[in-house]
N, C-alpha and C positions, 0 to 999 in steps of 0.2 A: 508727576502724574502717577497714580497708583496703577497696579496691574489690572485691577477691575475696571478702572477708567479707560485704560488702553483698550481692553477687550470691548467695552461699550462703544468707543470711538471707531474701532475697526468694524464692528457690526453695523454701525451707522453708515460707514463708507461703503460697505458691501451693499446695503440697501439702496443708497444713492445710486451706485453703479448699476444696480438691477433696473433702475428707472432710466438708465442712459444718462446719468448726471455725474458731475464731479464737483469740485469747488467752483467751477464755472460750468454752465450748461454745456453738455458735450454730446453731439449727435452720435449715437452708438448703433452698432449692428448692421449687417448687410446680408440679404438673402438673394441668391440667384436661382433661377428656375428654368428647367429644360423639359419640354414635353417629350413623350416617348417617340414620336415620329420625327422629332428634331435631333435626337441623339443617334450616334453611329451604331449602337447595338440595340436600340429599341427599349432602353431603360428610361424611366423618369428620374430626373436628378434635381436635387435642391441642396442649398448650402446655407451655412450660418457662420459668420464671424461674430462671436459674442464679445462685444467691446465695452470697456469701462475701466477706468483707472481704479486701483485699490483692491482688486480681488484676484485670486489665483484660479486658474481653470482646473477643472477635474471632471470626472464622469460619475454619474449616479445610476443605480439600477433598482428596479422593483420586480420581484418574482411574480409569476402568474399565481392565481389562487382562487379557491371557492370561498364564499363568505356566507355567514349565517343570516337568516331573515332578521331584519330589524337592526343589523349592524350599522354603526355610524363611523364616520371619519372625522377626526379632529383637524380643524383648519387653523394653521398659523400663517401669518404674513410672511411670504417668501420662504415658507418652510421652517421658520425659526421664531423665537419669541413666545409670548403667552398664547394660549388657545383663544381664538376669536369666535369660534362657533363650531357647529357640526353639520355635516351633510350626510345623506343616505348613501350607504354603500350598495353596489350592485351585486348580483349573484356570482358573477365570474369576472375577473380582471386578467388581462393579458400581460405577459412579461414585457418590460421596457428596459432598454439600455440607452442611456443618453437621451436622444431625441428621436428614437425609432423604436417601434414595437415589433413583436414577433410576426405580425401580419403584414409587414412591409408598409406600415403607415409611418410617415415622418412629418413632424410639425415643428416649425421654427418661426422666428419672429424678428421684427424691428419696431421700435417705438417711434411714433410720430407726434406724440403729445396732443396736438390739436387744441381746441378751445379749452382753456384752463378751467373755465367755470363748469365744465361738464365732468370734472373729476369728482367722484363720490367716495370719500374715505370711509363711509359707513358700509359699503358693499363688502361682502365676505370674501370673494375670490379675486386674487390678483391674476395677471395673465399667465405667469409661469405655473401656478397651481392649476389653472384652467387647462393649460396645454398638457400637463402631465395626466390629469384626469381624462382628457380626451384620448391620449395615447393608451392608457390602461383599459379603455372601454370600447375601442373602435376596431372595426375590421376593414374600413375603407375611408377615404378622404371625405366623401359625402356624409357618411355616418358620423365622423369626427366633428364636422361642422355643426351638424344638428345637435349632437351631444353637448358640445361646448356652449353653444348659444342658448340651449335650454337651461343649462346650469346657471348661466348668468341671469336669466329671467327669474329663476327660482331663488337664487341665493344672493344676487347682487354682484356688481363689478366695481372693484376699487382701484383699477389702474387708469392711466391716461390712454390716449389713442394708440391703437396697435394695428400694424399690418402683420398678418400671420400667413405663412405659407403652409398649406395642408396638401400633402401628396400621398399617393399610394402607387402601386405598381402599374396602374393604368391612367391615372388622372393627376393633374396638378391644378390647385386652386389658390387664389389670394382671397383671404377673409379680412375685412377691415372693420374694426370695432371701436366705439367710443361710448363712454357712459352718458348718463342723463343729468348728472349734477346731484348735489346733496338733496336727500329726501325723496329721490326717484329711484325705484328699483329697476335693475336690468340695464340694458344698453341698446343702442341702435347699431345696425351692422348691415353689411352687404358682402356677398361672396361671388366671385366671378371665376369661371373655369378658364384656364389658359388653353388655347387650342393645341392639339397634340403636336402640330408641326411648328410650334412657335417657342420662343424663349421670352422670359420676363424677369423682372427684378424689382426689389424695393429696398430702400435704405434710409429709413427715418423720415420719410415724407409720404403722406397719404397718396395712393396711386390711382384709385378708382374714381373716375369722373362720372359721366353718364353710363348707364348700364341697362341691359335689355329687360324691361319690366315684365314682359310676357314669355320670356324664354326660360322656362322652369328647368330645362335640361342643363343649361349652362350658367344659370344665375339663381341665387337665393338671397333673400333679404328680410329684415324684420318688417312687420306689417306697418310700423309707424316711422320708418326711416325718413319718409318725406314729410309726413304730417307733423312730426316732432320738430323738424327744421323750420316748418312754417310757424309753429307755435312759438319758437324761440326767436323768430325774426331773422333767421339765417337765409331764408329762401322765400320767394313770392311768385315764381313763374309757373309755367306748365309742368306737370309731372314728367313729361318726356324730356324736358330740358334740365331736370335736376342733376346736379353734380355732387356726389358724396364729398369729394375733396374740397370743393369750393365752399360747401356749407359748413363742414366740420373741421377743416384744416386749411384756412386761407393761406396762400403762398406769400412768401417774402423773399427778397434776394438771399438772405442768409439761409433759410431752410431749403431753398432750391440749390444754391451753390454747395452747401455742405452735404446735401443728401442726394438730390436727383442727378447731380454731376457724376456720382458713382454709377448710377444706372446708365447714363449717357455713355460713359466710357466702356462699360460692358457691352452695350449694344454696338458700339463702334468697332469692337473687336470682331464682331460676327456679321457685319453688314458693310456696305460701301461707305467708307469714311466720309466721302464728300456728301452723301445723303444725310448722315448723322450730324455733320457739321452745320447743316441748315438749322439745327436746334441750338446752336451756340448763342444766338440772341437770348433765348430762354435761360440758358445757363449763366449768362452775363446780366440777367435781371431786366432785359428789355421785353417786358411782358406785353407791351402793345404790339410787338412784332410776332411773338410766339409765347404762349402761356402754358405749354405742357409738353411732355414726351408721350409717345404712344405707350399704352399699357403693355403691349407685347409686340414683337416683330418676328418675322420668319427669317432665320439665319441664312446667309448665303451658302453655307456648307453645314452638314450635320456636325454636331458637337460631341466631343468625347469627355469622359470623366477627367482625363488629364488636362484637356483644354480648360475645363471649369476650375480645376485646382489652380491653374496658372492665372485664370481670371480673378481668383480670390487674392492674388498677390499684386494686384494692379496699383500703380501710383501715377496713373495718367501718362505713362511713358508713351512717347510718340504723338501726343496730342498737344493742343495749345496750352493745356494746363500741366504739362510735364513737370513733375516735382524734382527731377534730377538735374535740371538744366539752367537754373538761375542762381543768383548770389546766395539765396537763402539755403541752397543745398550744401553750402560750405566747401571746404577744400577737396572733398572726395565724393561729391555728387550724392549726398545722403538724401533719400526721399522721406525721411522721418523728420517731423517737426514737433518741438515741445509745445506744451500749453504756455500762454493762452492762445486761443484760436483767433483772437482779435486784440488789437492794442492801439494806442495813440502815440504819435511821435511828430513833433514839429507842428502841432495843431491839426494833424490829419489822422483819420482813422484807417487802419489797415486790417487785413485778415489773412489767414493762411488756408491752403487747400485741405480738404479732408478726403483722403483716398479710401479705397476698399481695404488694402493692406495697411495695417496700422499697429503701432507698438503696444497699444493698450488692450489688444485682444486677450481675453482670458483663455478662450479656446476657440477652435475652428473645426468645422466638419463639412463633409460632402456626403450626402446620402444618395446611394445608388439603389434604385428599386427595380427589380428585374422580374417581370411577369412571366417570362418563359422558363423560370426555374421555381422549384418549390420554395415556399416562403422562408423557411429557416435558412436556406442557402442563398436565396435571391436577394435579400436585403443586406447591404453593407453600409456601414457608417465609417467613412474614412475620417479619422479623428486625430487631433493632437492639441496640445496646449501652447499658448503664445501666438505670436504674429504669423499668419498664414504665409507671409513672404519668406519667413525664416525657418520654417519647419518642414518635415516630411510627413505627409498624410499616411496614417497607419490603418489598415483594414481591421474593423471589428464587426463581426457578423451579428445580425439582428437577434439571433436566438441565444446568444451566450448567457450563461448563468452566473458568471463572475466578471467583475470589472478587472481588466489587466492591472497589475500592481502599480505600474508607473502612473496610471490615470486615477487612482483612488483618492478621494478627498483627504484622507488622513496622511497621505504622502505628499500633498501639495498645500501646506499651510501658507496663508497669504502674507505672513509677516516673519517667516523664518526659512532660510535656505535648507532644502532637504534634497540630497543627491539621489534619493529614491524616486523623486517626483519628476514627471515630464515637464511640468511648468517651469521648474527651476533649472533643469538641465537645458531646456530650449532657450530660456532667458539668459543663461550663462553664455551661450554661444551668440545669440542675437545681439546682446548688449556689448559684446566684444566687436562685432562686425559693424554695427551702426556708425560709430564715429569715423571709420575708415572704409566706408561702404564700397566705393568703386575698386579699391585695391583688394578687398577681402571677399566680396560677394561671390566671385567666381569659384572659390574653394567651397563655399557653402552650397552653391548650386550643384557642384559635382556630387557632393554627398547626398543632397536632396534627390537628384536624378537617379543616382545609384540605388537608393532605397525604393523609390517609387517605381523604377523599372522592374526591380525584383518583385515587388508586390503585384504589379500588373501581370508579369510573366507567370507568376505562380497560380493565378486564378484558374486557368484551365486545368492545372494539375489537381487543385482542390476539388473541382467539379468531378473529375474522374475518380478521385480517391474516396468520395463519399457516396457514390451512386448506389451502392448496395447496402448502406448502413441503415439500421433502424433509426427512428426518430431520436430515441434516447442516446444512441451511440453517436449520431450526427451532432447533437448538441454538445456532447462531451468533446468530440473531435474539434469542432469549430471554436469552442471555448479555449481549448489548448492552443489551437492555431493562432487565434487572436492574441493570446498571451505571448506566444513565440514571436509574432510580428512586432509586438511592442517592445519586447526585450531586445530584439535585433536593432530597433531604432535607438534605444537608449545606449547600447554599446557603441553604435556608430557615431552618435552625437558626443559621447565621451571622447572617443578617438578624435573627432573633429575639433573639439575644444583644445585638446593637447597639441594637435597639429597646428592650429592657428596661432597659438602663443609662441610656438617655436619658429614657424615660418615667418611671422610678421613681427617678431620681437624688436622693440625699439625702432619701429617704423622703417625697417629694411625689409627686403624680400628675398628669402632663400629659395633656391631652386627646389622643385618638387616633381614627383612622378607617382601616379596612381595613389594619391592621397598620402604620400610619405615624403618627408624632407630628404633630399639626396645631396651628396657632396658637390660643391661647385661654388663659383663666385656669386656672392649676393649682389643685389642691385638696390638702388635707392629710388623708388618710383616717384617720389615727389607728389605735388598736387595735381589735380585735374587742370587741363589747359585753360578752361574757362575761369578757374580761380586765379591762375597766374595773371590772366588779362584783367581780372577785377582788382588784383593787387596794384597793377600798374595804374589803373584809372583812379584808384582810391588813395594812393600815396604820392602821386606826382613824381618828383625826381628823387625821392628819398633813397630808393634802392637801386638806382641806375648806377652800373659800374662805369667808372670814368677811365677811358682809354681802352683801345682794342687789345692791348697786351694783357690787361686784367681779365677781359672777357675770355681770351684764349686760355688763360690759366684756370679759370673757373670751369670751362668746358672740359679741359683735360682732367680736372679733379673729379668732375661728375662721371666721366667715362671710367676712371680708375675705381670709383666706388661701385 
């Protein structure tokens, strides 16, 4: 294959992953949402695991700017490829870093696909372009929703169904959109505000069912959202009974188990598990018993940013779907599973779970939006590349005018290792830990906690240090601070990689203290107990030691090691 062909194939894979697809359809991306009265400090919180095989994570930025009358913007699919058309520029655009702007507006997404016949490839705007235009032009979540949906009506929508989290320092919304099919301009959509004292989530399945048609304060929708469903034969009942999900994204066992199971697990962390387990029939495809999760719930206790970071690392631990506790977890309780997500064996069809924390994440973020602080200081995007389970979240302030070096696209190529890039440094560590998860994850968790503790403890210091700065000096200070935080993470992860290879070399375990290998007798940790039991069941008498004397010798040898 020529280098040009390789580049073309790589670009195609990136495009596929942007749609949440791989060589097999792959549900991608998770958003968690916390209203300001549901958080411990009064901040609105939203998250994004951007998942998809074949691309490397990085961070992009656009500066604020004034624009001349009549100026146009060239639109390319997913920001690359030939120009597909032009749209009108606005007089002023705000600065954007990643998925947060200088006004503390954060917009993130997950794809639900929905009815395939409603995808219109002729539309000009894909969802990612639409999101970034919304960030560049909005000062609030409500304004962003109006801007984005107006853009779709004017220029057309060429993505499949999307659930979009739109948050600012006061409000959190879920906006769900799907196109109208070839030859039809625009999209149908509905947006519902999450109550301030509640939490919500979406993960590749449409979440809005019935919605309050007359509550303009907490709900917005396209004027034809119901009439179009009638026209297409998706709905025939009373308007008050209309369900956006049922009309535009009918449920199946697969899309519920791969998608809403993640929402269920998140809710279970923050409510009575017994109450949430009443929804297990739904998760197990028993739709005659239960056919939905609530759109939002009130948590039993207020939620912190650190809580949400840990929620982004979930593998169903402690639930009936726990990925660390069965034979497929392997010798060391690994919660990561390779593709395919389903397969056939012995004439039967099988599937694997799809958790929030997953190896194919390109990047992950947690946006914290604080209305009690000035915008430039109040908005923080905790960010890193790779699997949320295996990284430390790094604070990047919403006003920064430079992307930290380790997060820049040029330092994170998708097909070549680059030690300057956070994506490759984090993958270097995570792919070392995955195969021997239960033995090595504790060391990674120590480094993760060390960094995140430091970042959390430093935030009050930052607030004090900037209180007398001018806006210009504040931006310079927070840009430098975000760069320092990122550099600290990179150095700590480099140290962690070197520590892991020494401590765990050749499947032994050397003693350690405070992240350093220390002199002493090493041990051989062996397999997890459950896997030893599985070996016995799967191999019969093959590995049974004959005679008590042999057993005693083996036990003595193990103690010596």
